[in-house]
N, C-alpha and C positions, 0 to 999 in steps of 0.2 A: 247810498250806504243806510242799513237800518238804523233807527233812533239806540236800539236797544240791544246789547250782546248778552246772553245767557250762557255760561259755563258751567258744564257738569262734566262728571268722570270720563263716562264711556260712549264713545259712537253710537251704540245700538240704543242707548238711552236719549242721545241726542237728537237722532234720527225721529223717535216716537215723539219728544216734546215738540221738536220743530212743525210736526203735524197738526199740533193744538193750538198755537201762535200764528197772528198774523203776519205779513209780510213786513211789519215794524219791528220784527225779531229776528236777528240771525243767533243759531244756538251751534256752540264749539264744545269741542272734547278735551280737556285736560290731559286724558290718557292716566288718571290718576295724581300721585304727586308730581309737582313740576320741579321740585328740591328738597334736598334731605340733608342728612349729615354727611360733611365732606367726606369722602373715601379715604383719605389721607390722614393716618395718625388718629388720637383719639377723638378730635373735632369737638371737645368741650371744655372749655377753658374752666377748669375746677376751680383755680383760685380766685376766678371773677363770677363768682355766685352761680357756677355751674352754664355759663354763657353758650348756648349753641354755636356752632360755625357751620352754617349752611350754604350749600350752593346748589346751582342749578343742574341737576343731571346732565352729561354732555348731551345725551340722547334727546332731552328736551330743549336745547338752546334753539334750535330754528322754528319749532312749536312757540317756545315763548316768543320770540321776535314777532311772530305773526301774530299773536294774541295783543301785543303792546300796540300793534299796527291798528289791528281792530278796535282797542279802546279808545285811539285818540279819534276815531270817527266815529265814536257810539255816545251819545249822551248819558245814559245810564248802564252800569255793568251789574247784572245779576249773578251773583253766586248761587248756583244751585244744585251743589254737590250733597250728597248723602247725610242725613240727620243724624249721624251719630257722631262718636267722638275723631273719627278719622274722617268723616266727612268735613266736619267744622276746621278740622286741621288743613286740609287739603284746600278750603276757602281763605284761611287765614295767610296759608303761603303763596295762593295766589293775589291775595290783597297786597302784601309784600312786595313780590315778585314783578307785579305788574306796576307797580307805584299808583295804585288806585286811593282816590280820595273818598272820605267818610260820606260826602256830601251828594256823591255820583255813584254811590255803591249800596245795593241793596243784599241782605243776605235771604234767601227763602230756604224753604224746606217742604218736603210733602213725603206722604207714608205711600203714596200709590202714585203712578204715571198714568193718570186719565185727565181728561181733559178739564173736569170741573176741581180735581186736585190742584192742577196747575193755575188754573185763573183763580183758585180761592188762595194759594199762595202768594202770587203776585200782588194780590188786595191785600195782604197782610207780612209785608216785609219786616226784617230786623237788621241788627247790626251782627257781625261776628261776634260769638260767644267766647271771650278770650279765656273765661274759665274751663269750657271744654277742651279748649285749645291747650290749655297750660296740663291739662290731663293727660292729654296725648302728649306733649312735649316731656313730660315727667316720664312716661312708659317708654319712650323712643329714647331719651338720656340716658336712663338706668340700664336699659337692655344694653345700648353702647358700652358703657362703663363696666359692666358685668361681662360682656362678652370681650371688650378690650383688654380686660386685664385679667380673666380667668384663663383665655386662650393659652397665653405664653407660659402659663403654668402647667397646663397640660402637655406642651410642648416639650417642656424640658422634664417633666416628672411622669410622663406616661409615653406618648407615642407623638412625633411630629405632624403637622398638618392637622391635628383636632380642634374643635372649636366647641364652646359652650356657652350657653343662654339659659336665663332666667327660668321662663317657664318650660321650655323644654327639657330642661336638664331635670325640672321635678317630674314632667310627663315617664321620662325615661326611668327614673326612679320606681315611680308607680308599677310600671311594666317588670323591673327586677325584684321589687318587692314580692308581687305576684308569683314570679318564678320560684324565689326562695321559700314560699308558701307551698307550691308545688312540689318541690323536691323533698320538703320536710313531711309532707303528709303521707301517713301511713293507710293504703287500703284494707278496711276491715269486711270479712263476707257476711252476708245476713240472707234470711230465706223469706220470701215474700210469698204468701198463701193466698191464692184464689179461688172459688168456688162458682159452679154451674149448679143453680138450683131450679127446681121444677115447681111452681104455684098451679093453683085451677086454672089461672088466666093466663098463664105464659110463663117463659122461663126469664132468668135475670142473671147478674154476674153480682158477687158482694166478695168482700175482701175481709180478711182476719183483720181484727182490731189493732195488733200488734204484728211487728216482724219479728221473724224467730233467728236465735242466735247462731245456732250452729245444725248441722246434719241430723243428730241425734234428736234434737228438738222437733225438727220436722218431721222425721220419721214417728216419734212417739204422736203428735199431732194428728198425722193421718190417720195411725192407728186406730187413735180414738175417736176419729171420723166415720170409721168402716162399721160401726155398732151404733154411731149417735142417731136420736131420734130428733130431725131440725124440725123446727115448727118459727113460727113468726112470734119474735117475744113484743115487740110493739112497732108500730107506724107513727113516725110524727110527720106531718104536713105543716110549712111555715110558708106565709106569704116573704117573698124576698124583692128588692129590686135592684136595680143597676142603673148607676148614671153615667152620662157621656164623658169622655176625656175632655181635659180643655183644649181650646184652639192650641195649634203648634208654636212653640218656641223656634230658636233655632237649633237648640241641641235635641228637644224632643222630636223634631222633624227629621234630625240626621240620623237619631237611632229608629225610627218607624220606616225611612226609606231605608236602611241596612237591614233592618229584619223582614218587611215584604218586598223590597225590590231588589236586595242584595246590592244598593249603590254606595260606594266607598263615600266617605264624609266630604272630600273632595267634588266627586261627582256631584253630589245631593246640593251643594253649594252652587257649582256653574251651572248645573241645570234649571235651581230656583233662580239665578241674578238672571239667565235670560229670558224666563217667565215675568221677573220683575221689570227688567228692561221694555219687555214688549207689552208692559200694561196689563197683564193678566193677576198678577197676586200684588199682596202690599209687601213692604220692604221685608227682608228677608234674613237680616240680621238682627235680633231681638230679643230681650229676656222677657217680655211682658205675655201674658195671659189675657190682657185686658182685651174686648172689644168696642169699638167708639158706638155710639147712640145709633148712628147713622147705619153702620153694618149690622148691630142687632136690628134694628127695623126690616133691614134688606133682607136680612136672613129668615125673619119672621111672614113678612110675605111672601117669600118663595116656600117655607114649609107649610103654610096655610094652603097656598094655590097647588102646591104636588101633591101632600098627603093629608091634608085635612087640619083643624083649626084643634083636636084633639094632641095633635102630634107638636104642638109647639109649647114651649116653656122657656121663659127667661129665666137665665142662668148669668151670672155675673163671676169672672174668676180674676183672682186675685196673686200676685207672683210672689212664689213662694221664697225667690231667693233673695236672701238679705244685700245681696251686693248688687241686684238689677239695676241697668243703666239707667237710660233715660225713660220716660214714659211712653214708649213706642206704643204701638198695637201688636197684636199677636200677628202670625202670618194667615192669612185668609184671602180668598178669591176676592177681586175687585169688584166683581158682578156676581150676586150668587145664583141669579137667573140660568148663567153659563156652568153647566154641571159637567161638560166634558170641552176636554180640546182639541182642536182637529190640526196637528201638527207633529213635531218630530214625536216618536215613540216614547222617549222618555222622557220629553216634557209631559207629554199625554198624561203618562204614569203616576208623575209626581205631581200635576195640577189636579188628578179625580183625588189623590191622597190627601192633598191640602183641604182640596173643596167638601168631601165628605168630614174631615174632622171638622173644620169648621163650622158646618151646616148642623151634623149631629150634636155640637156643642149647645147650641140653643133647641134642643128638642127634649120632647117628656122623656121621664127615666123609663125603662123597659119594666113590667111589672112581671114576676115571676112567681112560683110554686115551687117549694123546695122540698122533696120527700126523702126521709131517711128510715129505711127498712132495718132493725136489727134482728139478728137471728139467733136464736138460740138453740139447747140441744147439745153442747161440749160438756163434758165431765171436768174439762182444764181449767173452766172459769175464764175462759175466751169467748168471743163471738164473733158471728161476720157481720158485717155491715156494708149495705147497697144505698148507694145515694144517685137521684136523678131530679131532673127539674123541666118543668113544662112553663115554655112562655105564654102568658096569660094575655098580657098586652106589648107589642114588642117596641113602640117606642122608638128611640134614636137607632136601635136594632134595624131598623126598616131598611135604614141607608145602606147598611152593610150587608144585611141578608140577602138584599136585590138583587147583588152582585156576587153572591156566595164568598164573600170576603168578609170576615167576622174581625174585630178587635183583637191585636196581638193577644190580650188576657184573658179573653173569652174561651171558655172550654164547655162544650156542651157534655153533659153526662148521660145523656139520653134518657128516654121515657122508662118507667118501671111499670109492669102489670098491676093492675088494683088488686090488694092482698087486705085478710082480716086478720088481727090479733089472735093467737094460738092457733091459725092456720097450718097443718102440717103440710112440709116441704121434702121433697125428695131430692137428693145430693146426685146430680148427673155425673159430675166430674170436679175432681178437688187436685190442683196443682200445687207444688212448693218448688219455688223455682230458686236458685242461688242468684242472690245480687251482690252488688259490692259498692260500698262507700265512694263517692267520686271525689278527687281531688278539687279544687277550686278552679275554674274555668279561666283561659288566657283572655287578656281584654280583646275583643273586636273594637275597630276604630268606634263605631258607635258606643260601646259601652266604657270604653276610657275617655269619651268624651262626658258621658254621665256623670262619670266618679271625681273629674276635672271639676264638672258643673256643682256637685254635691261639697266638695270640698273647697268651693270659692277661689279656683285658680284659671285664671284666664274668663274672657269675656266672648262672647258671639262672634265676634270676629276675629279671635285669636285660635279657635279650636281646629279649624281646617288645616291653616298654616303650620301650625305647632305639629301636628300629626305627619302632615308632609315633612316637613324639616327634618324631624328625628329619623324619618326613613332614609331621607338622602343622604345624613351625615353616615349614615351606615350603623347606627345606634342599636336601631330594632329592624325587624324585619317581620314580614309574614309567610310563616312556614306552612306549607300543605303535609301534616302529618297523617301519614296512610294509616297509622294504629299497628296494634299486637294481637296477636290471634291469644284468646284465653279461654280456659276450660271451665265451665261450672255443670253444676249438678241441678237436674230436674227430676222431681219425685210426684208422679202421676195417680192417685188412687181411683180406679175406674171398676165397677161391677163387682166391688169388694177386695179388690186386689192390689198391692202397691208395686208400680213399677219404677225402677230408679235407671236413669240414662245421664250419660256424661256429653254434654253438646257443647259445641265450640261458637265464640264470637268474634268479633275485632272489638277493641276498646282502644279508646284515647284517638280517635280518628279528628281530626281536625282540618279547617280551612280557613284561609286568611285571618289565622290569629295571631296577635302581636308577640314576637318574642325577642328575648334582649340577644344582643350579637356580644361574641366575647369582649369587646371594645366599649360596648354598651355599659357591660356590667363592670368592667375595670374601670372604667372611667367614674361610673356611679359608685362605686367603692372607694374610690381616693378623692370625689368631692364630700362625700358624708363621712368622711373621716377628719377632712380638713376645712371644710366649709360647711359646719350644719345647719348653720342659717340657711343658706342659699337654697338647700335642699329640704328644708322643714316646711311640709304641707301647710302648717299653722302660720307660719311666717310670710310666705308666698301669699297666703290668703289673705292677710294683714297688709301686706303690699297693694293688695288690687283693692283693697277697702280705703287703704290710701289715697289712691286714684281718684275714688268714687268723691272723696270728702275735696280733693283739690277741685273736680267738676262742679261741685255744690260750693265754692267758694268759700269753705270752712278752715282750709290749709293753705300756705304757701307751697307751691310746688319746690321752689328751692331750699326750703327748708325741710320739706320731708326729704330731697336728695342729702343734704348734710347730712341728717341722724342716719342713712344709711351709708353713705360712703366712707364716714372716719373708721369704722369698725371694721369694716370690708377692706378697705385698703391695709391696714395693720393686718388682718389674716394673709391677707396674698403677700406681703413681704415676707412674716413670718414663714409662710410655706415655704415660699422661695429658699429660705435660707435652712430651714432646719428637717423639712420632711424628706424622707428616703423616698428614691424612683419607685415608683409602681409597675411590676410587670406580670401581676397577678399568677408569678411561679407555683406552681404546682409539683410536688417529687411524686413520682410514679412507682419508684423502684429502683433495683440493681438491675444491671443490663446480664441476662444470664454468661455471656460469654468473656467479656472483658471488666466486669465487677465496676465498673463506672457507674454513677449515678445518671438517672434520667427523668429529665424533668419536661413539663410542658408549661410555656409561657407566651407573653406578646411579646413579638418582637418589632422591629422597624416597619417592616412589610405585612404585617399581621399575625394571628396566632401561628406558632411553631412549637416543634419539638426538640429537643438537646439531650445528646448523651455526653457525658462528661463536664467538668470544670477544670478549667487550666490549674486555679488557684489550688484546686485541692489535690490532681494528680498530675500536673505539668505538661500535661497534654493538649494541644488544642480542642476542643468541642466538634462535635460534629453536629449539623443540623438539618433540619425537616420540614417546610411548610405543610399545616396541615390542610386536610382536603375541605372542601367547602362545609359538608356535613358534618364535621368535626367541630368540637369544643375543646379550649382547654380545663373547662369544670368538668369535663364527663369522660374524657378519652382516656384507655385503660393502658397499661404498660404493653400487651399483647398488640393493642393497634399502632404504637409507635412503632414498634422494633418492624412491623409491615412495612411502616412508611421507608425506611432505613434501607429497605431492598430494593426502594429505587436508587437511581434509573435503572429500571428492568430490559433487560436486552431480549428482544422479542423474536427476533431472527433477521434476515434479509430478506429485501424487495428490490430486484432491479440492482443487483449488486452492491446494495448499499444497507448499512446497519438500520434496523428499526429498534427504538427505544420507547419508552413510556417514562415520564417524569412529571414533576410540578413545579413549576416557577412561581413566578412574582404574578403572574396573572392567570393562574389556575393550572389543571394537569394538561398535557400536552404529549403527542407524538412526535418524534423528531425521525426524521427519513433525509440522512444526508445533512444539507444545509436547511431544509424545510422545517419548519416547526407548525405542527395543525393541533389545534384546539381539541380536546376530547369534550364532548357532548357531556351534559349532566348526570343522563340516564347511564354512562358508561363510567368504569372506575381504572384509573392507571394501575392500581394493583392486581386486579385480574382481568384487565382487557387482551385477548388473544390476538396474535397476529393478523389472523384473517380478517377479523375487525379492524385493526389499525392499517391493512391495506384498504380495505374498504373508504376509511376516511382521507387518506393519500390520494387514492383515485378521485374521490371527489372533488378534494381540493385542487387537485390538477386540473381537471374538468372547469370547475369556477376560474380559476386562473387563466384556462385557455380562452376561455369566454371574454376575460379582461383585457388580454393581451391584443392591442389595435397594430402596433409595429414596435421593432426592437432592430436595434444597430449591432454589428457583429463587431466594429471596432470599439464600441463603448459599450458594455452589456448591462451597465447600471442606467443607461437613459434609455427608457421607454416611452408609448404612446398608450394609456390606458382606458377603459371604460369605465366612467364612474356614475354617480348618481344623477350628477347635472350634465353628463355629456363627457367628451374624450378630454383627458389633461394629460399634461407631461410630468412624467415623476424622472427625476436625475437623483439617485442615490436614494435618501429618506425625504427629500424635498420634493413638493408637489406646484406645479406651476400652472397656471390657466393660457389656454391657447386664444390668441385673438380668431374674432367671427370667422375673419376670410382666409384663414390657414385651411388647405386641402391635407388633410392628414394621409392622405393616401401617396402625396408626392413629398413631402417634407421631408428632408435632407437632416443630416445629423448638426450639421452647421445652423442651420437656421433653427433648430431647436435650443442649441447652447445659446444661438442669439436671444431667442424670445424669454430663455430664463434669466440672463443679462438684463434683461431692459422690462421687466414686469413693472408693470404701472403701482403708483402708490396706492397700498390699500386705504379704501374710505371705510369709515364705521358704518356698522349695518344698523339701518333704522329696525327699532324695535318697538311693538306695540305693547303698550303696560297697560296693566288693570290695577284696580285697586286691591289690595291685600288684605 
């Protein structure tokens, strides 16, 4: 057996490292954490200094047993998990779980998975850093306490089955606050005036120096332009430079990959993880913009080789974030001489993005000449302004211009013709176009990460799981808004006459933007009213800063938890005792026929409408579920009345009634005893009999292809085609068939016997990745 056992988190990482070490080393993966807080109960002994109760997760018991055997036959165990707090905690849990001894254990870290980095790490081992572990323990225990105590409050006061999280709830609040800003926003119109002018050496466009408030102002301005003698009032040329951006941190990589590649935050981290584990880039969870001396020298060599010495400029970046975690490097290639990646397309695109950003960070600034031409001639006191720029030396832009991909904030204003002061100009065309002020934009995943980072909430390892969690819990959703048609005016001055036309445009079109759901808004409102501290942005940032203090050994983690828990627990008890149930109830008006009150509110199974109140009118109320695209915050009385027309009788098909309705799982068509889901492009309020029949026929075809065998004497016993082959269904229960069964010849009695003698279910093996 090998004398050395190396334990890492992931099998991909293990495979790469094993290739760098000799036969004296065996490399194994822990698949992330091997133990966690016990699932049963709180699993934190609050009375005993917040002692956590850990257990080996059931799926990891066999793995832990295997690792223990390998430990017994090894002289040294190398804990080589990631270098952040989470990685440190994984190493500590392994140390405790496997019963390791200090004298036989080495803790090693590396920022990149290359042979040189691995061998250097082995030459410089250390012990597990308990302060980093305590910081992670504090986060884990605090989050368990918040979730464990807050969730039951939500079950009783809002809706069963809800859950709350310390960082997740704050992220949802950001999205809800943004929605409030959008709803409060009042759009105002204005006119933007742009003219095309002819000079001696060419034509160019210029914009009026201010926007105009209304149609009258725009008309007056254009009338003033008819007899204006336009001329070059002055020309200003100024040298300028543009500096490269810093190498990527986790959040800036997520933002740029979203902007340039359309990747979600989760996809970016998944692809980056693969690149890291394959040895292509450095560690991808970092808030540092720093590059090592080795990396700087490697970048310098590649820049001089590829572009020339004048393109190199040493630049050292410092992390702006006050709460930056450990002194990691920024995300960069492990080998600067490899400018492209020959692999999966998504990995190739992300690698190129990382390589360009890192190499550009050590290149010379671009030198520009910016020209501003001011055009006089109006008697209104206004003037037109044209701006343009010329690249005198491309510097770092060479990396981007070579592939026709520029930086996100780079805008080329174009070249301007050479003009001289007082030169007369001819106005070829002047347009005044009505524009409208825009409401604040909803967050995309990447812009939400940017906001969380600005506020000091969360850390590089928490951004992606936070955004995934709030969507999975149904508090936030990605909506595709097709927008609305809007009319606008356009005035054109051409050949001495003004022409006004009305045009149409689509406004408010959105894709992949985060919107709060009804339940997300309701939970946020409830928590804000009753747990102000938990949802306060500054308080949440302060907690993150305290984790940093723990990691630095400046405060004890248990003392920090004590300070948080006492007032928090009192608030929980007071809220359970005194707060009213939150339903988000919104009164819409009075029913036109029966005079009963009509409201929209949150029900046990989701947003719903209600007609009547038994306490007020003595009759049982009527209920209807809202459609997926409807909200209790925006639905109108008319829309609610339409819902109560359900179920709609559409007609008959094959001598059975056909109805459209909304149920617990969404809108459906009912045909006899069959229920067929209505696709999202159809509406139960407007669906026709013809369309319903199409859905019924399609469902029958699908069911016919699923049915393998049935029995006349027991209609509830069938053999069906499933994803994994043929299976037995009796009533609502499914049963696995033995491999040797001939489904064509099987009898009803054999089916019942198989159902009765099903083998004991074994727990499925799961592959765990570090979160």
